[in-house]
Backbone bond lengths (Angstrom), bond angles and torsions (degrees), N, CA, C in turn:
res aa  C-N    CA-C-N  psi(-1)  N-CA   C-N-CA  omega(-1)  CA-C   N-CA-C  phi
1 M - - - 1.481 - - 1.569 108.69 -
2 S 1.330 118.87 132.59 1.414 120.70 179.07 1.490 108.55 -72.62
3 K 1.355 113.29 160.79 1.452 119.40 -177.45 1.550 112.29 -62.05
4 T 1.345 117.83 -41.48 1.418 124.64 -178.89 1.565 110.94 -61.19
5 K 1.311 112.40 -46.65 1.570 115.86 177.93 1.517 108.52 -68.24
6 R 1.355 122.30 -38.82 1.434 121.02 177.97 1.536 112.28 -63.42
7 L 1.290 119.95 -39.04 1.494 121.64 177.63 1.584 110.70 -65.71
8 I 1.287 118.80 -36.43 1.406 120.79 -179.73 1.517 107.54 -72.07
9 E 1.297 121.55 -44.10 1.433 121.66 176.42 1.499 112.45 -67.28
10 L 1.328 116.40 -31.92 1.487 121.55 176.86 1.532 109.19 -66.37
11 M 1.303 120.03 -39.51 1.441 122.72 178.73 1.533 107.63 -64.03
12 M 1.278 119.14 -47.76 1.457 121.10 -179.97 1.527 111.83 -59.81
13 T 1.364 115.40 -38.50 1.452 120.01 -177.72 1.453 112.28 -66.47
14 V 1.396 120.15 -46.64 1.420 123.08 -176.62 1.446 110.67 -69.58
15 N 1.341 120.23 -32.48 1.424 122.77 176.16 1.529 112.59 -64.37
16 A 1.344 116.69 -31.57 1.420 123.30 -178.60 1.539 110.75 -80.34
17 K 1.401 114.53 -38.33 1.448 119.01 -174.30 1.503 113.01 -79.44
18 R 1.311 119.74 -35.44 1.408 127.64 -173.38 1.483 114.90 64.78
19 K 1.316 122.06 -43.20 1.455 123.17 174.92 1.550 107.74 -131.45
20 F 1.366 116.36 138.85 1.452 120.76 -172.26 1.510 106.40 -166.56
21 T 1.369 113.83 172.61 1.503 118.83 174.86 1.508 103.21 -123.75
22 A 1.379 112.05 156.44 1.427 117.97 -177.03 1.559 110.39 -67.45
23 R 1.369 118.20 -29.20 1.443 118.24 178.22 1.495 112.62 -70.77
24 E 1.374 119.23 -34.16 1.419 122.00 173.23 1.526 110.89 -61.55
25 L 1.285 119.69 -42.71 1.456 120.89 179.62 1.536 112.45 -69.45
26 A 1.326 115.01 -35.55 1.472 118.38 -179.11 1.543 110.75 -64.32
27 E 1.335 115.88 -36.41 1.477 121.05 175.13 1.502 110.38 -71.83
28 E 1.254 118.89 -39.66 1.477 122.59 -176.92 1.534 111.08 -65.69
29 F 1.409 113.50 -38.33 1.490 119.05 -176.61 1.516 111.18 -98.29
30 N 1.298 117.52 2.28 1.473 125.44 176.19 1.506 110.57 55.03
31 V 1.349 116.22 47.63 1.481 121.29 -179.93 1.563 103.14 -130.21
32 S 1.359 115.23 170.80 1.444 119.00 -176.32 1.558 107.91 -77.06
33 Y 1.339 110.57 162.25 1.497 117.71 176.71 1.496 114.50 -57.48
34 R 1.424 114.92 -39.94 1.440 116.85 178.86 1.559 112.50 -70.35
35 T 1.257 116.16 -34.10 1.509 118.85 179.10 1.540 108.46 -64.61
36 I 1.308 119.31 -40.79 1.499 118.02 -174.65 1.483 105.28 -74.54
37 L 1.330 122.95 -28.29 1.463 123.06 176.50 1.521 110.64 -65.48
38 R 1.321 116.37 -42.28 1.432 120.90 176.34 1.529 111.69 -64.46
39 D 1.335 114.99 -39.41 1.508 119.55 177.06 1.562 110.22 -59.68
40 L 1.292 113.35 -44.04 1.485 119.31 -172.49 1.608 107.41 -67.17
41 D 1.375 113.20 -38.93 1.535 119.15 176.45 1.592 107.10 -61.43
42 E 1.355 120.21 -38.88 1.399 120.14 -174.42 1.548 106.60 -73.52
43 L 1.313 119.96 -38.59 1.416 120.16 174.46 1.549 112.93 -61.77
44 S 1.274 118.36 -36.96 1.439 120.80 174.57 1.582 113.00 -61.67
45 E 1.313 113.38 -43.57 1.445 120.24 178.40 1.584 110.31 -63.69
46 L 1.319 114.74 -31.72 1.499 120.94 178.89 1.593 111.06 -75.37
47 G 1.354 114.47 -11.28 1.451 114.34 178.65 1.494 115.08 113.58
48 V 1.386 118.66 -6.06 1.486 120.78 178.44 1.584 104.86 -66.38
49 P 1.313 115.90 123.32 1.469 118.50 -178.76 1.473 114.15 -81.22
50 L 1.339 117.26 86.04 1.439 126.92 -177.16 1.545 108.31 -95.68
51 Y 1.334 116.42 139.78 1.515 122.08 174.14 1.455 107.68 -131.77
52 S 1.352 114.91 130.25 1.516 119.27 -178.54 1.466 110.65 -112.82
53 E 1.408 116.57 145.92 1.447 124.27 177.31 1.509 105.07 -127.77
54 V 1.337 116.52 143.11 1.470 121.59 177.88 1.493 109.18 -95.90
55 G 1.288 118.84 171.66 1.445 122.87 177.99 1.491 114.93 107.20
56 A 1.400 115.61 179.09 1.414 116.33 -177.96 1.529 115.61 -65.19
57 D 1.286 117.16 -31.42 1.445 121.88 177.20 1.520 112.13 -98.77
58 G 1.268 116.27 14.79 1.518 120.37 -174.39 1.519 109.76 -76.45
59 G 1.287 114.78 -174.51 1.420 125.81 -177.23 1.531 109.56 148.53
60 Y 1.350 112.46 -162.23 1.402 120.09 -177.14 1.573 108.20 -109.62
61 Y 1.359 115.12 144.47 1.443 121.52 174.78 1.489 106.35 -126.00
62 V 1.416 113.50 148.69 1.492 120.34 168.52 1.511 107.05 -99.26
63 L 1.289 119.31 123.46 1.479 125.17 -177.79 1.567 105.83 -70.53
64 N 1.363 112.88 170.65 1.450 117.10 -171.53 1.481 114.20 -60.44
65 E 1.330 121.64 -32.35 1.421 126.03 -176.34 1.540 106.28 -85.44
66 R 1.314 113.23 78.85 1.446 118.49 -178.27 1.584 113.61 -74.55
67 M 1.290 116.39 148.97 1.453 123.00 176.10 1.571 104.84 -91.80
68 L 1.362 115.82 131.57 1.420 118.28 177.16 1.567 110.50 -86.19
69 P 1.283 117.79 150.01 1.485 122.41 175.94 1.543 110.02 -62.69
70 P 1.389 115.56 155.48 1.470 117.70 -177.88 1.559 108.71 -59.10
71 V 1.316 113.93 150.01 1.459 125.22 174.51 1.444 108.03 -121.42
72 L 1.308 117.13 126.40 1.499 123.49 -178.12 1.506 107.69 -85.58
73 L 1.311 115.23 121.57 1.436 122.63 -178.76 1.551 113.23 -122.65
74 K 1.298 117.59 143.37 1.455 119.97 170.52 1.566 109.31 -71.72
75 E 1.266 120.02 155.02 1.487 120.29 179.47 1.451 113.36 -54.88
76 S 1.333 119.03 -42.30 1.455 124.18 179.58 1.536 110.80 -60.28
77 E 1.405 114.90 -41.71 1.419 121.25 -179.75 1.564 110.71 -67.39
78 A 1.284 117.20 -41.32 1.485 121.50 176.08 1.483 112.80 -57.86
79 I 1.401 115.25 -47.71 1.459 122.72 177.80 1.582 111.01 -57.23
80 A 1.356 111.59 -46.70 1.496 115.72 -178.30 1.546 109.64 -63.55
81 L 1.302 116.58 -39.24 1.486 121.56 179.84 1.504 107.58 -63.30
82 Y 1.344 118.68 -46.29 1.394 123.79 -177.86 1.533 112.35 -53.82
83 F 1.357 116.04 -49.84 1.487 121.25 -177.66 1.495 110.34 -75.05
84 A 1.342 120.44 -29.80 1.446 120.77 175.75 1.517 110.68 -66.01
85 F 1.324 117.61 -40.12 1.470 120.56 177.80 1.482 111.25 -74.42
86 Q 1.341 117.16 -31.10 1.462 117.92 177.83 1.469 113.77 -68.49
87 S 1.328 117.38 -22.42 1.513 120.00 -178.13 1.576 107.10 -69.61
88 L 1.344 117.85 -23.18 1.481 116.66 178.84 1.487 115.94 -65.85
89 Q 1.363 117.95 -14.64 1.419 119.79 -172.28 1.499 112.00 -68.86
90 F 1.345 116.81 -20.70 1.469 123.09 178.00 1.488 114.84 -89.18
91 V 1.387 116.87 -6.59 1.480 121.57 177.65 1.516 108.77 -85.86
92 G 1.371 117.71 113.14 1.380 121.46 -172.07 1.560 115.45 -59.75
93 S 1.361 114.75 -34.83 1.427 122.05 -177.65 1.559 108.52 -134.41
94 L 1.305 116.15 145.31 1.402 122.03 174.30 1.532 115.35 -131.52
95 P 1.328 118.51 146.60 1.394 118.80 -173.77 1.551 112.81 -80.82
96 F 1.330 117.83 12.02 1.456 123.11 174.59 1.489 109.42 -146.42
97 E 1.271 119.72 155.46 1.452 122.51 179.56 1.548 110.59 -77.29
98 T 1.294 117.92 135.01 1.382 122.25 177.15 1.467 111.88 -152.32
99 E 1.327 119.85 142.04 1.482 124.22 172.20 1.524 107.08 -106.28
100 I 1.293 112.88 91.04 1.478 120.03 -173.42 1.508 113.83 -62.19
101 G 1.322 117.28 -48.04 1.409 121.30 176.94 1.557 114.34 -55.53
102 Y 1.301 113.26 -50.16 1.459 119.29 -179.77 1.528 114.21 -62.33
103 V 1.317 119.02 -40.26 1.430 121.66 -179.60 1.558 108.97 -71.53
104 L 1.288 120.13 -39.02 1.454 121.59 174.92 1.425 114.77 -61.69
105 K 1.373 115.91 -39.57 1.518 123.30 178.22 1.517 106.91 -64.44
106 K 1.380 118.48 -43.30 1.417 120.70 -174.30 1.534 108.19 -68.73
107 L 1.318 120.19 -43.08 1.437 121.64 -179.06 1.556 111.87 -65.39
108 Y 1.359 112.65 -41.52 1.510 118.31 179.61 1.532 109.33 -62.31
109 S 1.319 118.47 -41.16 1.389 119.22 -174.25 1.503 117.58 -63.96
110 Y 1.388 116.22 -25.36 1.410 119.58 -179.45 1.563 112.74 -91.39
111 L 1.289 117.86 0.57 1.506 120.71 177.42 1.426 110.90 -81.05
112 P 1.375 116.25 152.64 1.467 120.01 175.53 1.505 108.70 -68.75
113 S 1.346 112.93 165.34 1.507 119.12 -174.11 1.545 112.81 -63.64
114 D 1.306 117.36 -34.43 1.490 118.92 -178.10 1.615 109.00 -74.00
115 A 1.353 116.01 -32.34 1.463 118.43 178.48 1.605 107.03 -70.72
116 K 1.340 116.24 -41.01 1.437 117.26 174.57 1.492 115.87 -57.91
117 L 1.346 115.65 -40.45 1.429 121.46 176.01 1.526 111.39 -60.92
118 R 1.283 112.92 -41.10 1.482 117.11 -179.18 1.487 112.14 -65.30
119 I 1.412 118.59 -42.27 1.425 122.00 175.82 1.476 110.10 -65.36
120 D 1.359 118.75 -41.37 1.444 119.17 -176.03 1.572 108.16 -64.19
121 T 1.276 120.27 -30.98 1.501 123.56 176.08 1.459 113.48 -73.52
122 M 1.358 116.75 -36.40 1.458 122.52 -175.06 1.469 113.23 -78.50
123 K 1.366 115.23 -36.75 1.456 117.76 -169.26 1.572 113.35 -73.30
124 D 1.341 114.07 -11.76 1.481 118.73 170.81 1.505 112.28 -89.46
125 R 1.348 118.28 -4.63 1.460 121.50 -177.21 1.468 115.89 -118.44
126 I 1.332 114.45 -7.42 1.534 116.63 178.81 1.446 111.27 -145.69
127 V 1.359 116.25 139.51 1.483 120.32 -177.47 1.554 103.98 -148.25
128 F 1.313 114.44 138.48 1.474 119.35 172.52 1.515 107.79 -98.52
129 W 1.370 111.10 90.25 1.457 115.26 -168.06 1.534 109.26 -93.20
130 N 1.294 110.73 144.88 1.571 123.14 173.68 1.447 103.07 -132.14
131 P 1.414 114.36 139.17 1.434 120.52 176.00 1.574 110.36 -62.96
132 R 1.309 112.69 131.08 1.511 117.79 176.22 1.466 109.35 -77.49
133 R 1.289 117.13 132.13 1.517 123.27 177.78 1.416 112.67 -109.33
134 V 1.444 113.49 143.32 1.454 119.58 178.53 1.493 112.24 -64.39
135 Q 1.386 113.04 -40.53 1.410 121.70 179.78 1.547 110.86 -66.82
136 T 1.279 118.56 130.58 1.446 122.44 177.44 1.535 112.10 -110.48
137 A 1.321 117.75 140.47 1.436 120.76 178.60 1.555 108.31 -96.23
138 N 1.341 116.63 106.53 1.410 121.24 -170.79 1.573 111.26 -92.32
139 E 1.255 120.90 -10.12 1.436 120.27 -172.58 1.542 113.82 -113.92
140 L 1.355 114.10 20.52 1.452 118.42 -177.02 1.516 113.59 -60.89
141 D 1.281 116.31 -40.22 1.518 117.58 177.87 1.523 113.23 -60.00
142 V 1.333 117.96 -41.05 1.430 122.59 -178.90 1.561 107.92 -66.51
143 L 1.271 118.24 -47.22 1.419 123.55 177.26 1.514 113.94 -57.08
144 L 1.380 114.53 -45.87 1.466 117.87 179.56 1.506 114.13 -65.80
145 H 1.318 115.41 -40.56 1.489 117.49 179.60 1.511 110.40 -65.72
146 A 1.444 116.12 -37.92 1.495 116.78 176.97 1.552 111.34 -65.58
147 A 1.334 116.93 -34.48 1.457 120.56 179.21 1.568 108.47 -64.25
148 V 1.333 113.63 -47.09 1.507 119.27 -175.32 1.552 108.58 -62.76
149 D 1.395 115.27 -45.53 1.443 120.88 -178.73 1.527 114.53 -77.50
150 Q 1.288 115.00 -17.40 1.428 122.47 -171.45 1.478 113.25 59.56
151 S 1.313 113.79 48.73 1.479 125.33 -178.11 1.512 111.92 -111.30
152 T 1.292 116.34 171.10 1.428 119.65 -176.27 1.579 113.67 -101.95
153 V 1.352 116.40 153.37 1.373 123.62 -174.06 1.535 112.20 -134.19
154 V 1.278 119.67 133.01 1.464 118.68 170.71 1.515 111.23 -93.12
155 I 1.313 117.25 125.68 1.479 120.96 -175.32 1.491 110.28 -122.98
156 Q 1.341 115.25 152.34 1.471 124.26 169.07 1.500 106.21 -103.23
157 Y 1.342 114.70 109.10 1.557 117.44 -172.06 1.522 106.53 -109.20
158 D 1.352 114.11 128.37 1.476 123.84 178.00 1.499 109.62 -85.38
159 S 1.390 117.52 86.86 1.379 120.90 176.09 1.487 115.06 -75.80
160 Q 1.292 122.58 -171.88 1.497 122.10 -178.97 1.518 112.46 -65.06
161 K 1.367 118.75 -28.56 1.454 117.43 -169.90 1.552 108.49 -109.73
162 E 1.394 122.02 -33.28 1.338 124.33 -174.18 1.513 112.29 -160.75
163 I 1.306 118.09 173.20 1.487 122.29 174.93 1.527 107.58 -93.71
164 K 1.304 118.54 119.30 1.376 126.63 -176.15 1.548 112.97 -113.44
165 E 1.304 114.60 142.36 1.456 117.50 177.11 1.573 109.25 -91.65
166 R 1.331 113.76 132.09 1.524 119.20 178.80 1.517 108.55 -133.38
167 T 1.322 114.43 151.93 1.453 118.89 167.57 1.513 105.71 -108.13
168 I 1.343 115.00 128.08 1.460 119.26 -173.32 1.569 109.25 -135.11
169 Q 1.312 113.56 160.22 1.498 120.06 173.79 1.520 106.48 -124.30
170 P 1.381 117.27 101.39 1.492 118.90 -173.54 1.449 111.70 -65.78
171 I 1.298 115.05 145.12 1.461 122.85 172.67 1.500 111.93 -88.52
172 G 1.305 113.51 -32.33 1.496 120.96 179.76 1.500 109.62 164.27
173 L 1.375 117.20 -167.74 1.434 124.12 -178.80 1.534 107.63 -130.21
174 Y 1.323 118.85 147.17 1.406 122.12 165.52 1.539 107.90 -143.52
175 S 1.340 115.17 153.38 1.434 124.69 179.30 1.484 110.71 -107.84
176 H 1.324 118.11 132.54 1.500 121.24 177.78 1.535 107.11 -148.82
177 N 1.309 113.90 130.52 1.463 122.74 174.87 1.537 115.02 50.07
178 G 1.379 112.96 37.57 1.488 117.99 176.80 1.474 114.18 90.14
179 F 1.331 118.96 -4.12 1.483 122.26 179.03 1.538 108.45 -116.21
180 W 1.375 112.63 152.18 1.426 121.06 172.58 1.592 105.49 -104.09
181 Y 1.420 110.29 137.16 1.489 118.85 177.44 1.551 110.05 -120.32
182 C 1.329 115.14 147.43 1.453 121.14 -178.36 1.579 106.58 -129.48
183 P 1.355 117.14 96.09 1.498 115.24 168.05 1.507 108.45 -70.15
184 A 1.341 115.69 138.39 1.454 119.45 -176.64 1.515 110.28 -155.14
185 Y 1.355 113.67 153.20 1.494 116.75 171.41 1.422 110.86 -78.00
186 C 1.382 120.54 123.37 1.419 125.88 -179.85 1.453 110.00 -96.12
187 F 1.353 117.48 119.06 1.467 118.56 -174.92 1.531 111.24 -76.59
188 L 1.327 119.09 -15.75 1.444 120.89 174.91 1.544 109.71 -74.91
189 R 1.342 115.40 -47.13 1.501 120.17 -177.19 1.590 111.04 -85.82
190 K 1.248 113.19 -12.68 1.479 120.27 -178.42 1.569 111.21 56.21
191 D 1.304 116.07 44.69 1.386 126.13 -175.38 1.462 115.60 -162.36
192 I 1.326 121.70 167.06 1.478 123.32 177.75 1.527 111.20 -77.12
193 R 1.255 119.25 128.06 1.495 121.85 177.11 1.499 105.23 -127.89
194 L 1.331 112.89 156.36 1.487 122.01 -178.16 1.568 106.35 -108.31
195 F 1.350 117.30 119.64 1.373 122.14 -177.95 1.541 110.96 -109.58
196 R 1.291 121.71 141.02 1.451 124.23 176.00 1.556 106.94 -88.41
197 A 1.326 117.16 120.75 1.407 120.72 -170.00 1.489 115.08 -61.36
198 D 1.347 117.31 -33.12 1.450 115.61 -179.81 1.502 116.27 -74.61
199 R 1.367 113.10 -6.56 1.451 118.03 172.56 1.540 115.94 -92.93
200 I 1.279 112.30 -1.52 1.505 118.93 176.25 1.515 106.64 -88.70
201 R 1.294 112.50 105.72 1.504 119.20 -176.06 1.534 114.93 -74.08
202 K 1.380 115.86 -29.18 1.378 117.51 179.86 1.593 105.30 -157.33
203 A 1.360 115.59 146.76 1.426 118.89 -177.84 1.554 104.34 -141.61
204 V 1.309 117.43 130.55 1.492 121.20 -178.46 1.521 106.12 -137.00
205 H 1.348 113.32 134.82 1.473 123.32 178.42 1.528 105.49 -65.26
206 T 1.335 114.46 139.64 1.475 118.49 175.57 1.592 109.44 -90.43
207 G 1.280 116.16 -23.17 1.392 122.01 -177.06 1.592 111.95 91.31
208 G 1.372 115.46 -2.71 1.466 119.93 -176.40 1.476 107.78 -97.56
209 K 1.312 114.38 151.55 1.482 121.12 176.60 1.562 109.82 -84.57
210 G 1.264 115.69 147.06 1.447 120.73 -178.52 1.580 111.30 -82.45
211 Q 1.309 113.96 -171.56 1.438 120.01 178.10 1.531 108.08 -101.57
212 E 1.367 111.61 170.81 1.436 118.54 177.60 1.541 110.20 -74.05
213 L 1.401 111.76 119.94 1.474 116.76 179.68 1.516 111.00 -105.35
214 P 1.351 116.50 155.46 1.519 116.91 -172.66 1.558 111.82 -85.72
215 Y 1.272 116.48 31.43 1.437 122.44 -179.16 1.624 107.63 -134.28
216 Q 1.313 113.89 123.55 1.506 119.98 176.48 1.511 115.44 -86.10
217 S 1.371 112.15 -17.24 1.448 117.04 -179.33 1.516 109.83 -154.37
218 I 1.305 116.25 172.55 1.475 119.11 175.39 1.559 111.68 -69.62
219 M 1.326 115.46 -33.07 1.464 116.28 174.74 1.483 114.65 -68.09
220 D 1.321 118.38 -26.08 1.461 121.99 172.16 1.482 111.59 -60.68
221 W 1.376 113.16 -46.42 1.458 119.73 179.83 1.571 111.06 -63.49
222 I 1.323 117.07 -44.68 1.447 120.45 -175.81 1.498 108.81 -63.68
223 E 1.365 118.74 -46.03 1.456 123.01 -177.57 1.479 111.92 -65.07
224 L 1.366 115.28 -46.10 1.475 120.48 -179.37 1.583 111.37 -68.50
225 S 1.324 118.47 -40.33 1.410 120.52 179.69 1.481 112.42 -65.30
226 E 1.399 119.76 -28.10 1.419 122.39 176.77 1.508 112.91 -80.49
227 S 1.304 117.37 -22.76 1.527 121.73 -178.99 1.494 113.49 -98.29
228 E 1.401 120.73 -26.50 1.379 124.36 -176.24 1.547 110.95 -114.66
229 V 1.277 119.45 141.68 1.464 124.22 175.66 1.489 110.79 -126.57
230 S 1.306 115.00 120.61 1.541 118.68 176.39 1.490 111.41 -89.82
231 N 1.329 116.61 138.85 1.446 123.45 -176.11 1.571 110.41 47.02
232 P 1.331 118.50 62.97 1.446 122.92 -171.67 1.576 107.95 -73.79
233 I 1.321 112.15 143.15 1.477 124.64 166.69 1.494 109.26 -129.94
234 T 1.295 115.85 152.47 1.446 123.65 -178.58 1.506 112.31 -81.02
235 F 1.253 120.08 125.20 1.465 128.06 177.74 1.535 107.40 -114.75
236 L 1.326 113.16 108.13 1.462 120.42 -175.85 1.542 110.01 -119.44
237 V 1.295 116.13 127.73 1.450 121.31 -173.55 1.530 109.96 -139.22
238 E 1.342 116.28 128.08 1.444 120.34 174.49 1.517 108.42 -88.07
239 L 1.383 115.95 138.00 1.459 122.44 -174.73 1.592 112.14 -122.45
240 T 1.292 113.78 139.31 1.444 118.90 164.47 1.481 115.80 -73.16
241 R 1.310 121.64 179.10 1.511 121.47 176.08 1.536 108.12 -57.55
242 E 1.335 116.28 -49.92 1.449 121.20 179.37 1.513 111.46 -61.47
243 G 1.317 113.87 -37.34 1.504 117.74 179.04 1.501 112.51 -62.38
244 V 1.306 115.34 -40.97 1.472 121.57 178.08 1.529 111.10 -62.03
245 R 1.443 114.68 -45.43 1.442 117.05 178.65 1.534 111.92 -59.17
246 R 1.401 116.97 -39.86 1.446 119.03 -176.05 1.507 108.93 -73.57
247 A 1.316 118.20 -37.78 1.535 121.18 -177.27 1.475 106.98 -68.12
248 M 1.367 119.81 -34.60 1.476 118.91 179.86 1.515 112.46 -69.85
249 S 1.366 119.51 -12.04 1.399 124.30 -177.12 1.566 107.83 -101.26
250 D 1.298 121.55 2.38 1.398 124.34 -175.70 1.569 106.01 -109.31
251 R 1.336 119.92 128.97 1.477 124.51 -175.62 1.467 110.97 -66.92
252 H 1.382 117.85 -26.10 1.450 123.63 -177.81 1.496 112.47 -74.35
253 L 1.335 117.22 -25.75 1.479 124.34 -165.45 1.534 112.73 -115.90
254 E 1.359 114.48 -31.04 1.486 118.32 -164.55 1.500 115.26 -53.88
255 R 1.265 119.06 -37.49 1.479 119.66 -175.15 1.471 115.50 -78.46
256 N 1.347 114.12 -9.57 1.486 120.10 178.43 1.488 113.61 -111.21
257 V 1.333 119.36 12.41 1.442 122.39 179.38 1.536 107.88 -83.39
258 Q 1.325 113.98 129.88 1.526 119.85 174.73 1.548 106.32 -113.96
259 E 1.345 114.39 130.40 1.506 116.98 -173.32 1.533 109.61 -115.68
260 R 1.308 116.21 137.17 1.481 122.98 172.70 1.524 112.81 -83.59
261 E 1.264 116.33 171.23 1.419 123.75 -177.57 1.557 107.99 -64.79
262 D 1.334 117.69 -31.13 1.498 121.14 -178.61 1.469 114.61 -81.42
263 G 1.385 116.48 -2.90 1.411 120.08 178.98 1.579 114.29 98.57
264 T 1.307 116.97 -17.12 1.490 122.02 174.80 1.523 104.45 -78.13
265 G 1.354 111.34 171.25 1.467 114.92 -178.48 1.519 112.92 -171.56
266 W 1.325 116.21 -162.70 1.435 119.88 177.28 1.542 110.38 -156.26
267 V 1.304 110.98 164.67 1.578 116.43 173.76 1.479 103.16 -122.46
268 N 1.374 113.45 131.00 1.420 122.97 173.37 1.498 107.52 -131.84
269 M 1.342 116.13 109.22 1.459 118.61 -174.74 1.545 111.40 -146.51
270 D 1.291 116.68 155.85 1.439 121.83 171.61 1.537 108.87 -93.58
271 I 1.357 114.10 130.53 1.432 119.66 -177.36 1.535 105.89 -127.04
272 P 1.396 119.07 154.44 1.428 119.70 175.14 1.604 109.22 -67.19
273 E 1.320 115.03 138.32 1.396 119.84 -178.74 1.518 111.37 -58.15
274 S 1.319 119.75 -33.58 1.470 123.95 177.89 1.526 112.63 -63.71
275 E 1.375 116.67 -22.97 1.521 121.02 -173.04 1.565 107.86 -99.84
276 L 1.310 120.92 7.41 1.455 121.89 -176.33 1.590 111.01 -57.26
277 M 1.251 120.53 -47.45 1.445 121.74 -179.77 1.492 111.31 -61.13
278 F 1.289 120.81 -35.88 1.466 122.94 178.24 1.511 107.63 -59.99
279 F 1.329 117.33 -48.86 1.444 117.69 179.10 1.473 115.07 -67.18
280 V 1.330 117.31 -31.08 1.413 119.51 173.42 1.450 115.83 -60.54
281 E 1.350 114.04 -44.04 1.477 122.38 178.29 1.544 109.16 -64.34
282 L 1.334 115.50 -38.63 1.463 120.94 179.09 1.515 111.23 -61.84
283 I 1.308 117.67 -52.68 1.508 120.63 178.68 1.413 111.15 -65.28
284 W 1.365 122.98 -34.18 1.421 126.29 178.24 1.596 110.37 -50.41
285 T 1.336 116.11 -36.18 1.460 121.31 -176.78 1.573 110.52 -72.90
286 F 1.331 116.01 -12.72 1.469 120.61 -178.85 1.518 108.31 -78.71
287 G 1.349 118.68 -19.47 1.455 121.82 -174.53 1.468 115.61 57.88
288 E 1.296 121.15 -131.20 1.494 123.58 -176.56 1.528 110.57 -79.33
289 E 1.297 119.06 -1.74 1.410 119.34 177.70 1.559 115.76 -79.43
290 A 1.343 114.31 -4.44 1.442 119.71 178.66 1.559 109.98 -136.00
291 H 1.342 115.49 150.99 1.481 121.33 179.53 1.508 104.90 -137.72
292 V 1.370 116.71 109.84 1.451 120.04 -179.49 1.579 107.11 -80.00
293 L 1.350 111.63 130.73 1.502 120.20 177.95 1.524 113.20 -102.51
294 E 1.284 112.83 -37.10 1.536 119.17 -177.23 1.559 106.36 -142.12
295 P 1.323 117.81 152.58 1.473 129.57 -7.69 1.547 111.65 -79.86
296 E 1.292 116.46 167.82 1.464 119.05 178.30 1.502 114.38 -59.93
297 A 1.272 116.97 -32.81 1.478 124.26 -179.29 1.587 107.13 -60.80
298 A 1.382 118.03 -41.50 1.453 122.57 178.55 1.510 109.48 -65.88
299 V 1.328 115.93 -44.31 1.444 119.87 -177.86 1.576 110.91 -62.34
300 A 1.349 113.29 -43.25 1.496 119.04 178.23 1.558 111.65 -61.77
301 S 1.293 113.31 -40.45 1.497 118.05 179.33 1.507 112.99 -65.10
302 L 1.292 119.20 -40.78 1.380 126.60 175.69 1.555 112.86 -64.29
303 K 1.294 114.91 -41.32 1.497 121.32 174.63 1.548 111.97 -58.96
304 R 1.314 113.51 -42.36 1.493 121.52 178.54 1.530 110.04 -60.88
305 K 1.346 113.45 -49.44 1.457 119.87 -179.18 1.548 108.21 -58.90
306 L 1.295 117.61 -47.90 1.528 122.35 -177.69 1.580 106.53 -62.19
307 K 1.307 120.04 -40.49 1.411 122.72 -178.02 1.588 112.61 -64.52
308 N 1.309 112.32 -43.19 1.474 119.12 174.43 1.480 114.56 -64.12
309 L 1.335 115.71 -39.12 1.479 121.99 178.77 1.577 108.65 -68.07
310 L 1.295 117.80 -41.79 1.482 117.54 179.03 1.511 114.17 -66.42
311 E 1.378 116.94 -33.79 1.485 120.66 177.51 1.449 111.57 -65.07
312 K 1.380 117.29 -30.56 1.460 119.01 -177.62 1.597 109.65 -71.71
313 Y 1.348 113.96 -25.48 1.465 115.96 -176.61 1.602 111.81 -104.29
314 N 1.256 116.42 8.12 1.435 122.49 179.95 1.558 110.54 -94.66
């Protein structure tokens, strides 16, 4: 076995073992004790985080930040990976720790010169942009771990009126338009609710396992939530030409926009009764470009908002 191949296999082996002795490795790779010591020194120089202890119970340990073995990539795959990773730089919060700049630099440094030139040309012409938000989501890692383990979390949620404590079982996380969202089963409401992660002020694992949920993945929830509506009510809105343009740019409305020949139009859709105030707030931002016709509860809510706004300026 060549030295290069032996080092690659040795890296894979120590990552799998986590704890081992040099003599064990020497026997496994059929090399001398001194040779395996030199190999381990070279792995350390390459960045494999090895820690050694002396004594009867001593040996080598691989620290938590393990080095992965080399992965062979085609040039096109490496370029795609570079830009996929670069897109994370515009996401304000992530549910896992990552050093984006360092990883990009490392990947870039191993590319041949012509691939580097290709990336240098492309990165000035393409960007996967997401709006940066002032609000940061600080509990993403707790929510993600609970979703993976299907365990429960106690959160302090900043709603419109006050900070409320809820016990939830996260289904998963998804990012949209610069915000992170966490659909979860709420044990208070006994139903699935959608929480905006930046409004979760604190999240603590309860240590308890959750219940069986009808979603195997976050994509299951997204697809089913878009196709099924629980306790539906009709949401009917008349739109001006500009209102149609704005509604067509909103993911919650675009598929339900009907347009007339003159460019005006309307939205007629069934929404969950529990999400009514969300849609009221959404249409409120349209101003005079939208006129809500149904339901009456939405009309009444908009009238109250207008009344309160007028009182501030009187």
